C-alpha positions as CSV (number, residue, x, y, z in Angstrom):
1,M,22.3,24.2,3.0
2,L,24.1,22.0,5.2
3,E,20.3,21.0,7.1
4,H,18.9,20.3,3.8
5,I,21.8,17.3,3.0
6,M,21.4,16.2,6.2
7,A,17.8,15.8,6.2
8,I,17.8,14.0,2.8
9,H,20.6,11.7,4.0
10,H,18.5,10.9,6.8
11,E,15.2,10.1,4.8
12,K,17.2,7.9,2.2
13,A,18.4,5.8,5.5
14,F,14.5,5.7,6.9
15,E,13.5,4.3,3.3
16,N,15.9,1.7,2.9
17,E,15.1,0.1,6.1
18,L,10.8,0.3,4.9
19,C,11.5,-1.3,1.4
20,A,14.4,-3.6,2.8
21,T,11.9,-4.6,5.6
22,L,9.0,-5.1,2.6
23,E,10.7,-7.3,0.1
24,A,12.0,-9.2,2.8
25,G,8.3,-9.7,3.7
26,G,7.5,-10.8,0.1
27,W,6.7,-7.4,-1.8
28,L,8.3,-6.3,-5.1
29,Y,10.6,-3.7,-5.1
30,S,11.3,-1.0,-7.9
31,P,14.3,1.7,-6.5
32,T,12.9,4.4,-9.4
33,A,9.9,4.8,-10.9
34,A,10.6,3.1,-14.2
35,G,8.3,1.5,-15.9
36,Y,5.4,3.6,-14.1
37,D,2.8,5.0,-16.6
38,K,1.9,8.4,-14.8
39,Q,-1.1,9.3,-17.6
40,R,-2.5,6.3,-16.8
41,A,-1.5,6.1,-12.7
42,L,-0.4,2.4,-13.0
43,F,2.5,-0.3,-13.0
44,P,1.3,-1.7,-16.4
45,D,4.2,-4.7,-16.3
46,D,2.4,-6.3,-13.0
47,V,-0.9,-5.6,-14.6
48,Y,-0.2,-8.0,-17.4
49,A,1.9,-10.3,-15.3
50,W,-1.0,-10.7,-13.0
51,L,-3.7,-11.5,-15.7
52,Q,-1.8,-13.9,-17.2
53,Q,-0.4,-15.7,-14.7
54,T,-3.9,-16.0,-13.0
55,Q,-6.7,-15.8,-16.0
56,P,-4.6,-17.2,-18.8
57,E,-7.9,-18.0,-20.7
58,E,-9.6,-14.6,-20.1
59,W,-6.4,-13.0,-21.1
60,A,-5.8,-14.9,-24.7
61,K,-9.5,-13.4,-25.7
62,V,-8.1,-10.3,-25.7
63,V,-4.5,-10.4,-26.5
64,K,-4.7,-13.5,-29.0
65,P,-1.4,-15.5,-29.0
66,T,-2.0,-15.8,-33.0
67,A,-1.6,-12.5,-33.3
68,S,1.4,-10.5,-34.2
69,A,3.2,-8.8,-31.9
70,A,2.0,-4.9,-33.0
71,E,-1.2,-6.5,-32.9
72,Q,-0.6,-7.6,-29.4
73,E,0.7,-4.4,-28.2
74,K,-2.6,-2.7,-29.2
75,A,-4.7,-5.0,-27.6
76,K,-2.6,-4.5,-24.3
77,Q,-2.8,-0.6,-24.8
78,Q,-6.5,-0.9,-25.2
79,L,-6.7,-3.4,-22.1
80,L,-4.8,-0.8,-20.1
81,D,-7.9,2.1,-21.6
82,R,-10.5,-0.2,-20.4
83,L,-9.4,-0.4,-16.5
84,V,-8.8,3.1,-16.4
85,A,-12.4,4.0,-17.6
86,T,-13.2,1.8,-15.0
87,L,-11.2,3.0,-12.2
88,D,-12.2,6.5,-13.2
89,L,-16.0,6.0,-13.0
90,P,-17.5,7.8,-10.3
91,L,-17.3,5.4,-7.0
92,D,-20.7,5.2,-7.1
93,A,-21.0,3.5,-10.1
94,G,-18.5,0.9,-9.6
95,G,-15.5,2.7,-10.0
96,G,-12.3,3.4,-8.2
97,T,-9.6,0.8,-7.1
98,L,-11.6,-0.8,-4.5
99,N,-14.3,-2.0,-6.4
100,V,-12.1,-3.2,-9.4
101,L,-9.8,-4.9,-6.2
102,R,-12.7,-6.4,-5.5
103,G,-15.0,-6.7,-8.6
104,G,-12.6,-6.8,-11.3
105,F,-13.6,-5.0,-15.1
106,K,-14.2,-6.3,-18.4
107,K,-12.9,-5.8,-21.7
108,T,-15.0,-7.7,-24.3
109,P,-15.2,-10.5,-24.6
110,A,-13.4,-10.8,-21.3
111,S,-13.8,-10.5,-17.7
112,F,-11.1,-9.9,-15.3
113,A,-10.3,-10.5,-11.5
114,M,-7.8,-7.8,-10.7
115,C,-7.0,-8.9,-6.8
116,A,-7.9,-12.2,-5.0
117,F,-8.2,-12.2,-1.1
118,K,-7.1,-15.1,1.4
119,P,-10.0,-17.9,0.8
120,A,-12.0,-18.6,4.2
121,T,-10.1,-21.9,3.9
122,S,-7.6,-24.0,2.3
123,L,-9.8,-26.5,0.7
124,N,-9.6,-25.1,-2.5
125,R,-6.2,-25.0,-4.3
126,T,-6.7,-22.7,-7.4
127,A,-8.1,-19.6,-4.6
128,T,-5.1,-20.7,-2.8
129,S,-2.8,-20.1,-5.8
130,R,-4.8,-17.2,-7.1
131,Y,-3.9,-14.9,-3.6
132,E,-0.6,-16.5,-3.8
133,A,-0.3,-15.0,-6.8
134,V,-1.2,-11.3,-6.0
135,R,1.7,-9.2,-6.5
136,L,2.3,-6.5,-4.2
137,R,5.1,-3.5,-5.1
138,V,6.7,-0.9,-3.3
139,M,8.5,1.7,-5.4
140,R,10.3,4.9,-4.1
141,Q,10.7,8.4,-5.7
142,V,7.8,8.5,-7.8
143,Y,7.5,11.5,-10.1
144,Y,3.5,11.3,-10.5
145,S,2.7,14.7,-12.5
146,T,2.4,15.5,-15.9
147,K,1.9,19.2,-14.8
148,N,5.5,19.5,-12.8
149,G,8.7,17.5,-11.3
150,N,7.0,16.6,-7.6
151,S,7.7,13.4,-6.8
152,I,6.2,11.3,-3.9
153,D,8.5,9.2,-1.4
154,L,7.2,5.7,-1.8
155,V,3.7,4.5,-3.5
156,L,2.1,0.9,-3.0
157,F,1.0,-1.6,-5.7
158,V,-1.2,-4.1,-5.9
159,N,-1.2,-5.7,-9.5
160,G,-0.3,-2.4,-11.0
161,L,-3.0,-0.5,-9.4
162,P,-1.5,2.0,-6.7
163,V,-3.6,1.8,-3.4
164,A,-1.0,3.8,-0.9
165,T,1.3,6.9,-1.1
166,I,3.9,7.4,1.8
167,E,6.2,10.6,2.7
168,L,8.3,10.2,5.1
169,K,10.2,12.4,7.5
170,T,12.9,12.4,10.4
171,E,12.6,13.5,13.6
172,N,16.1,14.7,13.3
173,T,15.8,17.2,10.7
174,Q,12.2,17.0,10.5
175,T,8.5,16.3,11.8
176,L,5.4,14.9,11.1
177,G,3.8,17.9,10.2
178,E,6.3,19.0,7.6
179,A,4.9,15.7,5.9
180,I,1.4,16.7,6.4
181,A,2.0,20.0,5.3
182,Q,3.6,18.5,2.0
183,Y,0.6,16.5,1.3
184,K,-1.9,19.6,1.9
185,Q,0.2,22.4,0.0
186,N,2.0,20.1,-2.6
187,R,0.2,17.1,-3.7
188,D,-2.7,19.1,-5.1
189,P,-5.5,15.9,-6.7
190,K,-6.6,18.4,-9.4
191,G,-5.6,16.4,-12.9
192,E,-3.6,14.1,-11.2
193,P,-4.7,10.4,-11.6
194,L,-3.0,9.2,-9.1
195,L,-4.7,11.3,-6.3
196,G,-7.5,11.6,-7.1
197,F,-10.5,10.1,-4.3
198,G,-10.7,6.1,-4.5
199,N,-10.0,6.1,-8.3
200,R,-6.3,5.0,-7.8
201,C,-4.3,5.5,-4.3
202,L,-6.9,4.4,-1.0
203,V,-4.9,5.9,1.6
204,H,-1.9,8.2,2.0
205,F,0.4,7.9,5.0
206,A,2.4,10.6,6.6
207,V,5.2,9.1,8.4
208,S,8.0,9.8,10.3
209,D,10.0,7.9,12.9
210,D,8.1,8.4,15.4
211,R,4.2,9.5,14.6
212,V,2.2,8.3,11.9
213,A,-1.0,9.8,10.2
214,M,-3.4,9.0,7.3
215,T,-5.9,10.2,4.7
216,T,-8.0,9.2,2.7
217,K,-9.1,12.2,0.5
218,L,-6.4,14.2,0.0
219,A,-8.4,18.0,-0.4
220,G,-5.5,20.5,-0.3
221,K,-5.3,23.0,2.8
222,A,-9.0,21.0,3.6
223,T,-6.8,18.0,3.9
224,H,-8.0,16.0,7.3
225,F,-5.7,13.7,8.6
226,L,-5.9,11.4,11.4
227,P,-3.5,9.4,14.0
228,F,-2.4,6.0,12.9
229,D,-0.6,5.9,16.1
230,R,-0.3,2.6,18.8
231,G,-0.9,4.9,21.5
232,N,1.0,5.3,24.4
233,D,-0.2,3.8,27.9
234,G,-3.2,5.8,27.7
235,R,-1.5,8.7,25.9
236,S,-1.2,9.3,22.0
237,G,1.8,9.0,20.5
238,N,4.0,5.6,20.2
239,P,6.0,4.1,22.6
240,L,9.9,4.7,22.5
241,N,11.2,1.5,20.6
242,P,15.1,0.8,22.0
243,G,15.6,-1.4,18.3
244,G,14.3,1.1,15.6
245,A,11.8,3.8,15.1
246,A,8.4,4.2,16.6
247,S,6.7,3.8,13.8
248,E,7.8,0.7,12.6
249,Y,4.9,-1.5,13.6
250,L,3.5,0.4,9.8
251,W,5.6,-1.8,7.9
252,T,6.5,-4.5,10.2
253,E,2.5,-5.2,11.2
254,V,0.3,-3.4,8.8
255,L,1.9,-3.3,5.4
256,Q,2.9,-7.4,6.0
257,L,1.4,-8.8,3.0
258,D,-1.2,-11.1,4.9
259,A,-2.5,-8.4,6.6
260,W,-2.0,-5.4,4.5
261,L,-4.2,-7.6,1.7
262,H,-6.5,-8.3,5.0
263,I,-7.3,-4.9,5.3
264,L,-8.2,-3.9,1.7
265,G,-10.5,-6.7,1.0
266,K,-11.9,-7.0,4.3
267,L,-12.2,-4.0,6.2
268,L,-11.8,-0.8,3.9
269,H,-15.4,0.4,2.7
270,L,-16.7,3.3,1.4
271,D,-19.5,5.1,3.7
272,K,-22.3,6.9,1.9
273,R,-24.8,9.1,3.6
274,T,-27.6,11.1,2.8
275,Q,-28.4,14.8,5.0
276,T,-31.6,16.7,4.5
277,D,-31.8,20.3,5.7
278,P,-34.7,20.7,7.9
279,I,-34.8,24.2,7.7
280,T,-34.2,24.4,3.3
281,G,-35.2,20.4,2.6
282,T,-31.9,20.9,0.6
283,V,-30.2,17.3,0.1
284,T,-26.6,16.4,0.9
285,K,-25.0,13.6,0.0
286,T,-21.5,12.1,0.9
287,T,-19.0,9.5,0.2
288,T,-16.4,8.8,2.9
289,L,-13.1,6.0,2.5
290,L,-13.4,4.3,5.8
291,F,-9.4,3.0,6.4
292,P,-9.3,1.2,9.9
293,R,-7.1,3.5,12.0
294,Y,-4.2,1.5,13.8
295,H,-6.6,0.4,17.3
296,Q,-9.3,-0.6,14.9
297,W,-7.2,-2.9,12.8
298,E,-5.3,-4.0,15.9
299,L,-8.9,-4.6,17.7
300,V,-10.1,-6.9,15.0
301,T,-6.8,-8.5,14.1
302,R,-6.1,-9.8,17.4
303,L,-9.6,-10.7,18.4
304,L,-10.2,-12.6,15.1
305,E,-6.5,-14.8,15.8
306,T,-7.4,-15.6,19.5
307,A,-10.8,-16.8,18.2
308,R,-9.4,-18.7,15.5
309,A,-6.8,-20.6,17.8
310,E,-9.3,-20.5,20.9
311,G,-12.7,-21.5,19.4
312,P,-15.9,-21.1,21.1
313,G,-16.2,-20.9,24.8
314,Q,-14.2,-18.0,25.9
315,R,-15.2,-14.1,27.2
316,Y,-13.7,-11.3,26.1
317,L,-13.6,-7.3,27.4
318,V,-13.1,-4.7,24.7
319,Q,-12.6,-1.2,26.2
320,H,-13.1,1.6,23.1
321,S,-12.9,5.3,23.6
322,A,-15.4,7.1,23.1
323,G,-15.6,9.1,19.6
324,S,-13.0,6.3,18.3
325,G,-14.9,4.4,15.6
326,K,-16.5,2.0,17.8
327,T,-19.9,1.4,15.3
328,N,-17.1,0.2,12.9
329,S,-15.0,-2.4,14.4
330,I,-18.1,-3.8,15.7
331,S,-18.9,-4.1,11.9
332,W,-16.1,-5.4,11.0
333,L,-15.2,-8.1,13.6
334,A,-18.7,-9.3,13.2
335,H,-18.1,-10.0,9.8
336,G,-14.7,-11.6,10.6
337,L,-16.1,-14.1,13.2
338,A,-19.4,-14.7,10.6
339,T,-16.7,-15.9,8.5
340,L,-13.8,-17.5,10.2
341,H,-13.1,-20.4,9.9
342,D,-9.6,-23.1,12.2
343,A,-6.7,-24.3,11.2
344,D,-8.4,-27.4,10.2
345,D,-10.6,-25.5,7.8
346,R,-13.3,-26.0,10.3
347,K,-16.0,-22.9,10.8
348,V,-15.6,-21.6,14.0
349,F,-19.2,-19.9,14.0
350,D,-22.5,-20.8,13.0
351,T,-24.0,-17.3,13.9
352,V,-22.8,-14.2,15.1
353,I,-25.6,-12.5,17.4
354,V,-24.7,-8.7,18.1
355,V,-26.5,-7.4,21.0
356,T,-27.3,-3.3,20.8
357,D,-30.0,-0.7,20.9
358,R,-28.6,1.3,17.8
359,T,-30.1,1.8,14.5
360,V,-26.9,3.2,13.3
361,L,-25.4,0.0,13.7
362,D,-27.8,-2.3,11.9
363,D,-27.7,0.0,8.9
364,Q,-24.0,0.6,8.7
365,L,-23.4,-3.6,9.0
366,Q,-26.0,-4.0,6.4
367,K,-23.8,-1.5,4.3
368,A,-20.1,-2.2,4.6
369,I,-20.8,-5.9,4.5
370,S,-22.6,-5.7,1.3
371,Q,-19.6,-4.1,0.2
372,I,-17.3,-6.7,1.5
373,E,-19.2,-10.0,0.5
374,G,-20.7,-8.4,-2.7
375,V,-24.2,-9.6,-2.0
376,D,-27.0,-8.3,0.1
377,G,-28.8,-10.6,3.0
378,T,-26.0,-11.9,5.3
379,V,-27.7,-9.5,8.2
380,A,-30.9,-10.2,10.0
381,T,-32.4,-7.3,12.4
382,I,-35.3,-9.1,14.7
383,N,-37.7,-6.6,16.0
384,A,-41.2,-6.2,16.0
385,D,-40.9,-4.4,12.4
386,E,-39.5,-7.7,10.9
387,V,-41.6,-9.7,12.0
388,R,-44.7,-8.5,10.8
389,K,-42.7,-8.1,7.3
390,A,-41.8,-12.0,7.5
391,G,-45.5,-12.9,6.5
392,E,-48.0,-14.9,7.9
393,N,-45.8,-18.0,8.8
394,V,-43.9,-16.2,11.7
395,T,-45.6,-14.3,14.5
396,S,-43.3,-13.7,17.2
397,K,-39.6,-12.9,17.7
398,S,-38.7,-16.3,18.5
399,A,-39.7,-17.1,15.5
400,L,-38.5,-14.8,13.3
401,L,-34.8,-15.5,15.2
402,A,-35.2,-19.5,14.6
403,K,-35.9,-18.7,11.2
404,E,-32.8,-16.8,10.8
405,L,-30.4,-18.9,12.9
406,L,-31.6,-22.1,11.1
407,S,-31.3,-20.5,8.3
408,G,-27.6,-20.2,8.1
409,K,-27.8,-16.1,8.3
410,L,-24.2,-14.7,8.8
411,I,-25.1,-12.1,11.1
412,V,-27.8,-11.6,13.2
413,I,-28.5,-8.2,14.9
414,V,-31.1,-7.9,18.3
415,T,-31.8,-5.6,21.2
416,L,-30.5,-6.1,24.7
417,Q,-34.8,-6.5,25.0
418,T,-35.0,-9.3,22.4
419,F,-31.7,-10.7,23.6
420,P,-33.7,-13.3,26.1
421,F,-35.7,-14.5,22.7
422,A,-32.3,-15.6,21.2
423,L,-31.8,-17.5,23.9
424,E,-35.0,-18.9,24.3
425,A,-34.8,-20.0,20.2
426,I,-31.5,-21.3,20.6
427,R,-32.6,-23.6,23.9
428,E,-36.3,-25.0,22.3
429,N,-35.1,-25.9,18.9
430,S,-33.6,-28.8,18.8
431,G,-32.0,-27.9,15.2
432,L,-29.7,-25.2,16.7
433,T,-28.3,-27.5,19.4
434,D,-25.3,-28.4,17.7
435,K,-25.0,-24.8,16.4
436,R,-21.9,-22.6,17.6
437,F,-22.9,-18.7,17.8
438,A,-20.2,-15.4,19.0
439,I,-22.4,-12.8,20.8
440,I,-20.7,-9.6,20.5
441,A,-22.2,-7.0,23.5
442,D,-22.4,-3.7,22.8
443,E,-22.6,-1.7,26.0
444,A,-21.4,1.7,25.9
445,H,-25.0,3.3,24.3
446,S,-26.8,1.5,27.1
447,S,-28.0,3.7,29.7
448,Q,-28.9,2.6,33.3
449,T,-31.7,4.6,33.2
450,G,-33.3,3.6,30.0
451,E,-35.8,1.3,28.8
452,A,-32.9,-1.4,27.9
453,A,-31.7,-1.2,31.8
454,K,-34.9,-1.5,32.9
455,K,-35.4,-5.0,31.0
456,L,-31.8,-6.7,31.8
457,K,-32.9,-5.3,36.1
458,E,-35.7,-7.3,36.1
459,V,-33.3,-10.5,36.3
460,L,-31.2,-9.2,39.5
461,T,-32.8,-10.1,43.0
462,A,-34.7,-7.3,44.9
463,D,-31.4,-6.5,47.1
464,E,-29.2,-6.0,44.1
465,R,-32.1,-3.8,42.7
466,A,-32.1,-1.7,45.6
467,A,-28.0,-1.3,45.7
468,V,-28.7,0.0,41.7
469,D,-31.2,2.7,42.8
470,D,-28.9,3.5,46.1
471,G,-26.0,4.7,43.3
472,G,-24.6,1.0,42.8
473,E,-23.4,-0.2,39.4
474,F,-24.1,-3.1,37.5
475,D,-22.4,-4.5,34.8
476,T,-24.4,-5.2,31.6
477,E,-22.4,-7.9,30.3
478,A,-23.0,-9.7,33.4
479,V,-26.6,-9.6,33.3
480,L,-26.5,-11.0,29.8
481,A,-24.6,-13.8,31.2
482,E,-26.9,-14.2,33.7
483,Q,-29.7,-14.4,31.3
484,M,-27.8,-16.8,29.1
485,A,-28.1,-19.5,32.3
486,A,-31.4,-18.8,33.0
487,R,-32.8,-19.2,30.1
488,A,-30.3,-21.6,28.0
489,D,-29.8,-24.6,29.2
490,S,-28.0,-25.3,25.8
491,P,-24.4,-26.7,25.2
492,T,-23.6,-23.7,22.6
493,C,-24.1,-21.0,25.0
494,R,-23.4,-21.1,29.1
495,S,-22.7,-18.8,30.8
496,S,-19.3,-18.5,32.9
497,P,-19.6,-18.4,37.1
498,S,-19.7,-15.8,39.4
499,P,-20.7,-12.7,37.0
500,R,-20.2,-9.1,38.5
501,R,-23.4,-8.0,40.0
502,P,-24.1,-5.0,41.7
503,R,-22.1,-3.0,44.0
504,R,-22.5,0.4,46.2
505,R,-20.9,3.5,44.9
506,P,-21.6,7.0,45.8
507,S,-21.5,8.3,42.4
508,S,-23.9,7.8,40.2
509,C,-24.1,4.9,38.1
510,S,-21.7,4.2,35.0
511,G,-21.8,0.8,32.5
512,G,-18.8,-0.5,34.5
513,R,-16.4,0.8,31.5
514,T,-13.5,3.1,32.1
515,P,-12.0,4.4,28.8
516,T,-8.6,4.3,27.8
517,A,-7.9,7.2,26.6
518,S,-10.3,11.1,26.6
519,R,-12.3,11.8,23.3
520,A,-9.8,14.1,21.7
521,R,-7.1,11.2,21.5
522,S,-9.7,8.4,21.1
523,T,-6.9,6.2,19.3
524,S,-7.3,3.7,21.9
525,T,-8.8,-0.2,22.2
526,R,-8.3,-2.8,25.0
527,C,-9.0,-6.3,24.7
528,S,-9.1,-8.4,28.0
529,R,-9.8,-12.0,28.6
530,R,-12.7,-12.1,30.9
531,S,-13.2,-15.8,31.8
532,R,-12.7,-19.1,29.9
533,R,-15.9,-21.2,30.8
534,A,-18.6,-20.1,28.5
535,T,-19.1,-22.0,25.5
536,S,-20.2,-19.5,23.2
537,S,-17.6,-16.8,22.9
538,T,-18.7,-13.4,24.0
539,C,-17.0,-9.7,22.9
């Protein structure tokens, strides 16, 4: 009994600290669940306040100012019912919180936006004002169920829509494992609107003062949690924090207002896949809600902040351990760089060029960016098939590249073999001389014994090729830089000096990359500066 009382005491103090930090950072704070609508799984007051403040004309179409108080209340309830009906649609059909936050909903004769994300520039005052009006709320002890007396420690809302839950435990009395067990054993999503996959909350955090884990789908005992830790000097977990909880980065960094809305607006997305059993022919469709893990969020955030401050002309190295979601990181980073503006509201890069040999990256980029932007056609792929599809006026990869770059395509994907054509197009086309490009080189999947490596080795000298053949290693990025120097005499795409060349090594060749964590941990990403003299930015 005493242990239970102590656990409650420590947990309350933990909640107090988290909530006080969020409130000081601009979140609204509800110490109780007063006003929460458990049947609809909404906080109606914030829904109303957001719509009235940001869209008064649309609001007046539904809740008529001349109507009686009773008629207005009926109209507001009908509006909530329509919002719930949209949220409860299948995710593939435009339902769910993420779709509604980004695309809004309709209540005849009005159309409503349910969120505004930070505009790329400060030039549009209306867009900035709407973003500043977004209502983020943290609510404690939410009795969410109509079937039992269960409560969740914390629920996070955006404009009245629940987007996350948090279960807190203190290592003095309970562990992270107990928070995870609580979700698996006592948070059955069946018949609970708040806990349904994607239709209300988008992520669920299990938090102790030492560790953090998260999942985007509750499924009873089958629920799968992923670590949301920072990593501890190449190991799992978090480093000690002399000034507080080791897990406080969750509420001091990730849940900081701008950072949290950036995740919801630009990173989180649905991954839809179709698989066919080669033996039975059975088709299986799966939908996964992809929420960035901490190392992915940190990578994208840090590189975007640095590129915004330093502009083109830098080179950076990212070391991303195997199995830790590098494809998603590249997708998020490419989109972020493609829409990045500096402090003076100038676009930092005209186009992002992604160099990769993986078709999965092409497909994933197309789908992820289509969800974020709400439109198709922002990603172009340069290969022989696309040249054939382009028509009679485009007869080569160079011509297709020039066409896409001149059109201002946000992202262009090329293979290692095609990369020289990109440089040639930049060098030869006068319309591209004033353009600025970011280059993301995906190196980890490029074998030094494959066709891609053979193409790259063409720029090596005879002695250097001999060194590689004798067991030496060569740096793919350095060779890409050599190609930039050799083929693109352009102020938008210069090489950095003294790139690393092959050196003799007794063991087998590698790509010159040392993973920062093993596959089992797979939570580490390291960023470091490579050179500061190139005038295109290379990651």
